[in-house]
C-alpha positions as CSV (number, residue, x, y, z in Angstrom):
1,X,103.9,92.4,84.6
2,X,102.1,95.3,82.8
3,X,104.2,98.4,82.4
4,X,102.5,101.7,81.6
5,X,104.6,103.9,79.3
6,X,103.2,107.4,78.6
7,X,104.0,108.8,75.2
8,X,103.1,112.4,74.3
9,X,102.6,113.6,70.7
10,X,102.6,117.3,70.3
11,X,100.2,118.6,67.7
12,X,100.9,122.1,66.3
13,X,98.1,124.4,65.2
14,X,99.3,124.6,61.6
15,X,98.5,120.9,61.3
16,X,94.8,121.5,61.9
17,X,94.4,124.8,60.1
18,X,91.7,124.9,57.4
19,X,92.3,126.4,54.0
20,X,94.4,125.3,51.1
21,X,97.9,126.1,52.2
22,X,101.1,124.1,52.6
23,X,103.5,124.4,55.5
24,X,107.1,123.5,55.9
25,X,109.8,123.6,58.6
26,X,107.3,122.8,61.3
27,X,104.9,125.6,60.3
28,X,107.5,128.4,59.9
29,X,107.0,128.5,56.1
30,X,103.5,129.1,54.7
31,X,102.6,129.0,51.0
32,X,99.7,128.3,48.7
33,X,99.3,124.7,47.3
34,X,99.8,125.9,43.7
35,X,103.5,126.5,43.6
36,X,104.4,125.6,40.0
37,X,104.6,129.2,38.7
38,X,106.7,130.1,41.8
39,X,109.3,127.6,40.7
40,X,109.2,129.1,37.2
41,X,109.9,132.5,38.8
42,X,112.9,131.1,40.6
43,X,114.2,129.4,37.5
44,X,114.0,132.5,35.3
45,X,115.7,134.8,37.9
46,X,118.4,132.3,38.8
47,X,119.0,131.2,35.2
48,X,119.3,134.7,33.8
49,X,121.5,136.0,36.6
50,X,123.7,132.9,36.4
51,X,124.3,133.4,32.7
52,X,125.0,137.1,33.3
53,X,127.5,136.5,36.1
54,X,129.2,133.6,34.3
55,X,129.8,135.3,30.9
56,X,129.1,139.0,30.5
57,X,130.2,140.1,34.0
58,X,133.8,138.9,33.7
59,X,134.3,140.7,30.4
60,X,132.6,143.9,31.6
61,X,134.6,143.9,34.8
62,X,137.8,143.9,32.9
63,X,136.8,146.3,30.1
64,X,134.7,148.8,32.1
65,X,134.6,148.6,35.9
66,X,134.7,145.8,38.6
67,X,131.7,147.6,40.3
68,X,129.4,146.2,37.6
69,X,129.2,142.6,39.0
70,X,129.2,143.9,42.6
71,X,126.1,146.1,42.0
72,X,124.4,143.3,40.1
73,X,125.0,140.9,43.0
74,X,123.5,143.4,45.5
75,X,120.4,143.7,43.3
76,X,120.1,139.9,42.9
77,X,120.4,139.2,46.6
78,X,117.9,141.8,47.5
79,X,115.4,140.6,44.9
80,X,115.8,137.0,46.1
81,X,115.4,137.9,49.8
82,X,112.3,139.9,49.2
83,X,110.8,137.2,47.0
84,X,111.4,134.5,49.6
85,X,110.0,136.7,52.3
86,X,106.9,137.4,50.3
87,X,106.4,133.7,49.4
88,X,107.1,132.1,52.8
89,X,105.3,134.4,55.1
90,X,101.7,134.7,56.4
91,X,100.0,137.4,54.3
92,X,97.6,138.2,57.1
93,X,95.2,135.2,57.2
94,X,92.2,135.7,59.6
95,X,91.3,132.7,61.7
96,X,87.9,131.2,61.2
97,X,85.3,131.4,63.9
98,X,85.1,128.5,66.4
99,X,81.8,126.7,66.6
100,X,80.7,128.6,69.7
101,X,81.6,131.9,68.1
102,X,79.8,131.0,64.9
103,X,76.7,130.1,66.8
104,X,76.8,133.4,68.7
105,X,77.2,135.4,65.5
106,X,74.2,133.5,64.0
107,X,72.1,134.4,67.0
108,X,73.1,138.0,66.7
109,X,72.1,138.0,63.0
110,X,68.8,136.4,63.7
111,X,68.0,138.9,66.4
112,X,68.9,141.8,64.1
113,X,67.1,140.6,61.0
114,X,64.2,138.8,62.7
115,X,62.5,135.8,61.3
116,X,62.5,135.7,57.5
117,X,59.2,134.3,56.0
118,X,59.6,131.1,54.0
119,X,60.2,131.7,50.4
120,X,61.7,135.2,50.8
121,X,65.4,135.9,50.4
122,X,67.1,136.9,53.7
123,X,68.7,140.4,53.8
124,X,72.4,140.7,53.2
125,X,74.6,140.1,56.2
126,X,76.5,143.4,56.6
127,X,77.5,145.7,59.3
128,X,78.2,149.4,59.0
129,X,81.5,150.7,60.4
130,X,82.7,154.3,60.5
131,X,86.3,155.2,59.5
132,X,87.3,158.9,59.2
133,X,83.6,160.0,59.0
134,X,83.1,157.5,56.2
135,X,80.6,154.5,56.4
136,X,82.3,151.3,55.5
137,X,80.4,148.0,55.1
138,X,81.7,144.9,56.8
139,X,80.6,141.8,54.9
140,X,79.9,138.4,56.3
141,X,82.0,135.5,55.1
142,X,79.9,132.3,54.9
143,X,83.1,130.1,54.8
144,X,84.9,131.6,57.7
145,X,81.7,132.4,59.7
146,X,83.0,135.9,60.5
147,X,82.3,139.5,59.6
148,X,85.4,140.5,57.7
149,X,87.4,143.5,58.9
150,X,87.7,146.5,56.6
151,X,89.7,145.9,53.4
152,X,89.7,142.1,54.0
153,X,88.6,139.7,51.4
154,X,88.3,135.9,51.0
155,X,90.8,134.4,48.6
156,X,89.2,131.6,46.5
157,X,92.6,129.9,45.8
158,X,93.9,129.7,49.4
159,X,90.4,129.5,50.9
160,X,91.2,132.0,53.6
161,X,90.1,135.5,54.6
162,X,93.2,137.8,54.3
163,X,93.5,141.2,56.0
164,X,94.0,144.1,53.6
165,X,93.8,141.7,50.7
166,X,95.6,142.9,47.6
167,X,95.6,139.9,45.3
168,X,96.7,136.3,44.9
169,X,100.0,136.3,43.0
170,X,100.9,132.9,41.5
171,X,104.4,134.2,40.6
172,X,105.3,134.3,44.3
173,X,103.1,131.3,45.2
174,X,101.2,133.2,47.9
175,X,98.5,135.8,48.7
176,X,99.6,139.4,49.0
177,X,98.1,141.0,52.0
178,X,98.8,143.3,55.0
179,X,101.8,141.3,56.3
180,X,103.7,140.8,53.1
181,X,102.7,143.6,50.7
182,X,105.7,145.8,51.4
183,X,108.0,142.9,50.6
184,X,106.1,142.2,47.4
185,X,106.5,145.8,46.4
186,X,110.2,145.8,47.2
187,X,110.5,142.5,45.2
188,X,109.0,143.8,42.0
189,X,110.9,147.1,42.4
190,X,114.3,145.4,42.8
191,X,113.4,142.9,40.0
192,X,112.6,145.8,37.7
193,X,116.0,147.4,38.4
194,X,117.8,144.1,38.0
195,X,116.1,143.4,34.7
196,X,116.9,146.9,33.4
197,X,120.5,146.5,34.6
198,X,121.1,143.1,33.0
199,X,119.4,144.2,29.8
200,X,121.4,147.3,29.5
201,X,124.8,145.7,30.1
202,X,124.0,142.9,27.7
203,X,123.5,145.5,25.0
204,X,126.8,147.1,26.2
205,X,128.5,143.8,26.0
206,X,127.3,143.2,22.4
207,X,128.4,146.7,21.4
208,X,131.9,146.3,22.9
209,X,132.4,143.0,21.1
210,X,131.1,144.5,17.9
211,X,133.5,147.4,18.0
212,X,136.4,145.0,17.8
213,X,135.4,142.7,14.9
214,X,132.1,144.2,13.7
215,X,128.6,143.1,14.6
216,X,128.0,140.9,11.5
217,X,131.3,139.3,11.8
218,X,130.7,138.6,15.5
219,X,127.4,136.9,14.7
220,X,129.0,134.9,12.0
221,X,131.6,133.4,14.3
222,X,131.4,129.6,14.4
223,X,129.7,128.5,17.7
224,X,131.7,126.3,20.0
225,X,134.4,128.5,21.4
226,X,133.7,130.4,24.6
227,X,133.4,134.0,23.2
228,X,131.2,133.1,20.2
229,X,129.0,130.7,22.1
230,X,128.3,133.3,24.8
231,X,127.5,136.0,22.3
232,X,125.4,134.2,19.7
233,X,123.4,132.0,22.0
234,X,123.5,133.0,25.7
235,X,123.6,136.7,25.3
236,X,120.7,136.7,22.9
237,X,118.8,134.5,25.2
238,X,119.3,136.8,28.1
239,X,118.3,139.8,26.0
240,X,115.1,138.1,24.9
241,X,114.2,137.1,28.5
242,X,114.9,140.6,29.9
243,X,113.1,142.3,27.0
244,X,109.8,140.4,27.6
245,X,110.2,140.6,31.4
246,X,110.9,144.3,31.3
247,X,107.5,145.4,30.1
248,X,105.5,143.2,32.5
249,X,107.6,143.8,35.6
250,X,108.2,147.5,35.1
251,X,104.6,148.0,34.3
252,X,103.5,146.1,37.4
253,X,105.9,148.2,39.5
254,X,104.5,151.4,38.1
255,X,100.9,150.3,38.8
256,X,101.7,149.4,42.4
257,X,103.6,152.6,42.9
258,X,100.4,154.4,41.9
259,X,98.4,152.3,44.4
260,X,100.9,152.9,47.2
261,X,100.7,156.7,46.6
262,X,96.9,156.5,47.0
263,X,96.9,154.0,49.8
264,X,94.7,151.7,47.8
265,X,94.8,147.9,47.1
266,X,94.5,146.0,43.8
267,X,91.2,144.5,44.9
268,X,89.7,147.9,45.6
269,X,91.0,149.3,42.3
270,X,89.5,146.4,40.3
271,X,86.1,146.7,42.1
272,X,86.1,150.5,41.9
273,X,85.5,150.9,45.6
274,X,86.6,154.5,45.6
275,X,86.5,155.5,42.0
276,X,83.4,153.8,40.7
277,X,79.8,154.8,40.4
278,X,79.6,155.7,44.1
279,X,82.4,158.3,43.9
280,X,83.1,157.7,47.5
281,X,86.3,159.2,48.9
282,X,88.9,156.7,50.1
283,X,88.8,156.9,53.9
284,X,92.3,155.3,54.3
285,X,94.1,157.9,52.3
286,X,95.9,160.7,54.2
287,X,95.7,163.0,51.2
288,X,99.5,163.1,51.0
289,X,101.7,160.8,48.9
290,X,104.5,160.8,51.4
291,X,102.2,159.8,54.3
292,X,100.5,157.1,52.3
293,X,103.9,155.6,51.2
294,X,105.2,155.7,54.8
295,X,102.1,154.0,56.1
296,X,102.1,151.2,53.5
297,X,105.9,150.6,53.3
298,X,107.2,151.8,56.7
299,X,104.3,151.3,59.1
300,X,104.4,148.8,61.9
301,X,104.1,145.2,60.8
302,X,101.3,143.4,62.8
303,X,102.1,139.9,64.1
304,X,100.5,136.8,62.7
305,X,97.2,135.9,64.5
306,X,97.4,132.3,63.4
307,X,100.0,131.2,66.0
308,X,101.0,128.4,63.6
309,X,103.5,126.8,65.9
310,X,101.3,127.0,69.0
311,X,100.5,123.7,70.7
312,X,97.0,122.6,70.1
313,X,96.8,119.4,72.2
314,X,98.9,116.6,73.6
315,X,97.8,113.0,72.9
316,X,98.9,110.4,75.4
317,X,99.3,106.7,74.6
318,X,100.2,103.7,76.7
319,X,102.4,100.8,75.7
320,X,103.1,97.4,76.2
321,X,102.9,94.2,78.2
322,X,106.2,93.0,79.4
323,X,108.1,91.4,82.3
324,X,109.9,93.7,84.8
325,X,112.4,91.8,87.0
326,X,112.7,92.9,90.6
327,X,115.4,92.2,93.2
328,X,114.6,90.4,96.5
329,X,113.0,92.6,99.1
330,X,111.8,95.3,96.6
331,X,108.2,96.6,96.7
332,X,105.8,98.4,94.4
333,X,105.0,102.0,95.4
334,X,102.2,102.2,97.9
335,X,100.1,104.4,95.5
336,X,99.8,101.5,93.0
337,X,98.6,98.9,95.5
338,X,95.4,98.5,97.4
339,X,95.0,96.9,100.7
340,X,95.6,93.2,100.6
341,X,97.4,93.4,97.3
342,X,101.0,93.4,98.4
343,X,101.8,90.0,97.0
344,X,99.7,90.2,93.8
345,X,100.8,90.9,90.2
346,X,103.6,88.3,90.2
347,X,105.9,90.0,92.7
348,X,107.6,87.4,94.9
349,X,107.0,87.8,98.6
350,X,110.0,88.2,101.0
351,X,111.6,84.9,101.7
352,X,110.9,83.3,105.1
353,X,113.9,81.6,106.7
354,X,113.6,77.9,107.7
355,X,114.3,78.8,111.4
356,X,111.2,80.8,111.7
357,X,108.8,78.1,110.4
358,X,108.9,75.9,113.5
359,X,108.2,78.9,115.8
360,X,105.3,80.0,113.7
361,X,103.8,76.5,113.8
362,X,104.3,76.3,117.6
363,X,102.3,79.5,118.3
364,X,99.3,79.0,120.5
365,X,95.9,80.2,119.5
366,X,95.4,83.9,120.1
367,X,99.2,84.6,120.3
368,X,100.4,87.5,118.0
369,X,103.4,86.9,115.8
370,X,106.5,88.7,116.8
371,X,108.6,89.9,113.8
372,X,112.2,89.0,114.0
373,X,115.0,91.6,113.4
374,X,116.1,89.8,110.2
375,X,112.7,90.0,108.8
376,X,112.5,93.8,109.5
377,X,115.8,94.3,107.7
378,X,114.5,92.3,104.7
379,X,111.5,94.5,104.5
380,X,113.5,97.6,104.4
């Protein structure tokens, strides 16, 4: 007989989200699609620290202090934790408007601007919003079909509007916005300290080795043994990596420290929103460095509005044709049968004993059949 088997497939919201993002771990991890430079960042940090812990740290712990590798490990773990937190989190993506919402916004815009004559350019779609007695313009996003909140911008790489958009950072493989900016700042700050730390103690390591046998004699040692190989090849490699990384990372940290003190974003600084020709005062600044730093780095972290792991819909499917054996005297549920269908669908009827057949044949016309006790028990 035909057996109906219901199968439910749960569809999460992250599977249907627009934009150019990749998701892992059932929507818990969110990143940009371009992740090649992020892997390079991991390789440089892990490789440099692995060489430092494997070679220089052991020598420095014996010659100077065992606290040197401990402090380096703390900086390394903190930098990796903040990097992964920045890369794997939602930066503050704003959901796109639903079709009904987009149609309603279009009606509002048409009612406000009126009918534009053919051949003329329509006026810009903006709204004026007041913040701290300062007029701020809310711009319309033609991709997301929404009026962007203050300080939000559309990222062309991830194809999403991000709240308090700072910039898209390929080194972390994600946008930097309202929900992960503090972790990004802590990452570059800890990475700067870690780079300075490794660079400094690499120089100390070279100096200590040179005091014993001389700098030139140390460099002239034949490579192949553990001390000479670590000094001539690996230590020099670490020093070069740290030297070139030092300027960029420390400079970037100083720039973002300046922005945090002013409560300003990289996007606003590049566009000159508060320091350009308009000379408009920044309405988001408290006029105090401590208050600005507390708001940016210590303020409440808003939850994600995407609800990536929310259930979007449940798809039901039915399966297959097959035979279902039944025991004698069993029936289908009454809800699945209509009147007069008790013996249909291939279900065998209850067996009638041979002793009842003669009585049934001998009934006179108009006489009602009388069920026997055995038949009643068979039915139950």
